[in-house]
KEFI-252282 format. One record per residue (C-alpha): y negated, x negated, z negated; residue in one letter. Coordinates in steps of 0.5 Angstrom, whole numbers, always signed. Layout:
 north  east    up rest
     Y     X     Z    a
...
***
This chain:
 north  east    up rest
  -196  -143  -196    m
  -203  -148  -199    n
  -200  -155  -199    f
  -207  -157  -202    a
  -205  -154  -210    r
  -200  -159  -210    r
  -203  -165  -208    e
  -205  -169  -215    p
  -212  -172  -213    r
  -214  -171  -219    w
  -209  -175  -222    a
  -210  -180  -215    v
  -218  -181  -218    t
  -217  -181  -226    f
  -211  -187  -224    t
  -215  -190  -218    l
  -220  -192  -223    l
  -216  -194  -229    l
  -214  -199  -224    a
  -221  -200  -221    l
  -222  -201  -230    i
  -216  -206  -230    a
  -219  -211  -224    q
  -225  -212  -227    v
  -226  -213  -234    i
  -228  -220  -234    p
  -222  -225  -236    l
  -222  -232  -237    p
  -221  -236  -231    d
  -213  -239  -232    w
  -212  -231  -233    l
  -216  -228  -228    s
  -211  -232  -223    v
  -205  -228  -224    v
  -209  -221  -225    r
  -205  -217  -219    p
  -210  -212  -215    g
  -208  -207  -219    f
  -212  -202  -214    v
  -208  -205  -209    a
  -203  -201  -213    l
  -204  -196  -214    v
  -206  -194  -208    i
  -199  -197  -205    i
  -196  -191  -211    y
  -200  -187  -207    w
  -199  -187  -200    s
  -191  -187  -202    i
  -192  -181  -206    y
  -197  -177  -203    a
  -199  -179  -198    p
  -203  -174  -196    h
  -209  -174  -204    a
  -212  -179  -201    g
  -212  -180  -194    g
  -215  -186  -191    i
  -221  -184  -194    f
  -220  -185  -202    a
  -216  -193  -200    p
  -223  -194  -197    w
  -227  -192  -202    l
  -224  -195  -208    a
  -224  -201  -203    g
  -232  -200  -202    i
  -233  -201  -212    a
  -228  -206  -212    l
  -233  -210  -208    d
  -239  -207  -211    v
  -237  -209  -217    f
  -233  -216  -216    k
  -240  -218  -211    g
  -236  -219  -205    e
  -237  -218  -198    v
  -239  -211  -197    l
  -232  -208  -194    a
  -227  -213  -194    q
  -223  -210  -201    n
  -224  -203  -197    a
  -222  -206  -190    l
  -215  -209  -194    a
  -214  -204  -198    i
  -214  -199  -192    a
  -210  -202  -188    l
  -204  -203  -193    v
  -206  -196  -195    a
  -204  -193  -187    y
  -198  -199  -186    i
  -195  -195  -193    t
  -196  -188  -191    m
  -195  -189  -184    s
  -187  -190  -187    l
  -186  -186  -194    h
  -182  -183  -193    q
  -177  -188  -191    r
  -180  -191  -198    l
  -181  -186  -202    r
  -172  -185  -201    n
  -172  -193  -202    q
  -170  -196  -211    t
  -175  -199  -214    l
  -173  -205  -213    v
  -172  -205  -206    q
  -180  -202  -205    q
  -181  -209  -210    s
  -180  -212  -203    l
  -184  -207  -199    f
  -190  -208  -205    v
  -189  -215  -204    f
  -191  -216  -196    l
  -196  -211  -198    m
  -200  -215  -202    l
  -199  -221  -198    s
  -202  -217  -193    v
  -207  -215  -197    n
  -210  -223  -199    e
  -209  -224  -192    v
  -214  -220  -190    v
  -217  -222  -196    v
  -217  -230  -194    w
  -219  -228  -187    g
  -226  -225  -187    i
  -228  -230  -193    e
  -227  -236  -189    g
  -229  -232  -182    w
  -236  -230  -187    s
  -236  -237  -189    g
  -236  -236  -197    h
  -231  -240  -201    s
  -224  -238  -201    v
  -222  -237  -207    a
  -216  -243  -211    s
  -209  -243  -207    p
  -207  -239  -214    w
  -208  -232  -211    r
  -202  -233  -207    w
  -198  -232  -214    i
  -202  -224  -214    q
  -197  -221  -209    p
  -190  -224  -213    m
  -194  -220  -219    i
  -195  -215  -217    g
  -189  -213  -215    a
  -186  -215  -221    m
  -189  -211  -223    l
  -188  -205  -219    w
  -184  -202  -223    p
  -187  -200  -228    f
  -193  -198  -224    v
  -190  -193  -220    a
  -185  -190  -227    l
  -193  -190  -231    l
  -197  -187  -225    v
  -191  -182  -223    g
  -192  -179  -231    r
  -199  -177  -228    t
  -196  -171  -223    h
  -190  -168  -222    t
  -186  -170  -215    r
  -184  -166  -210    t
***
């Protein structure tokens, strides 16, 4: 049986492009502080529900694109998002059986890991570290998780 056909690769590509656009659209400063990591949220979704569709390459590529568009240290978001994807993929069978509220707690943890990695790389590279408000983004992302999971879930049929 050919499992490659069952993987929603086009849906992964489409939703990652939408998440990338949502992540880099210019917003006022007060609103950009609370913008969740849409790319990380979509990567977490695909790492739970279709871990083989994008593997580690799709998160890495999405992170590189995010670094280029935002003008940040090259590969900092790629490393952070790939790490989040790896952890999520390794636990995907446990996570897909949890409720969306329980998954939200895991999403909060993964978005926090993402922020810690980016924060560490910014500090080590001598770049200005963003405001302490950056730590509210994982909370907002976790609150939005049920909506993101339902919206992205409409792009394919779950197996």
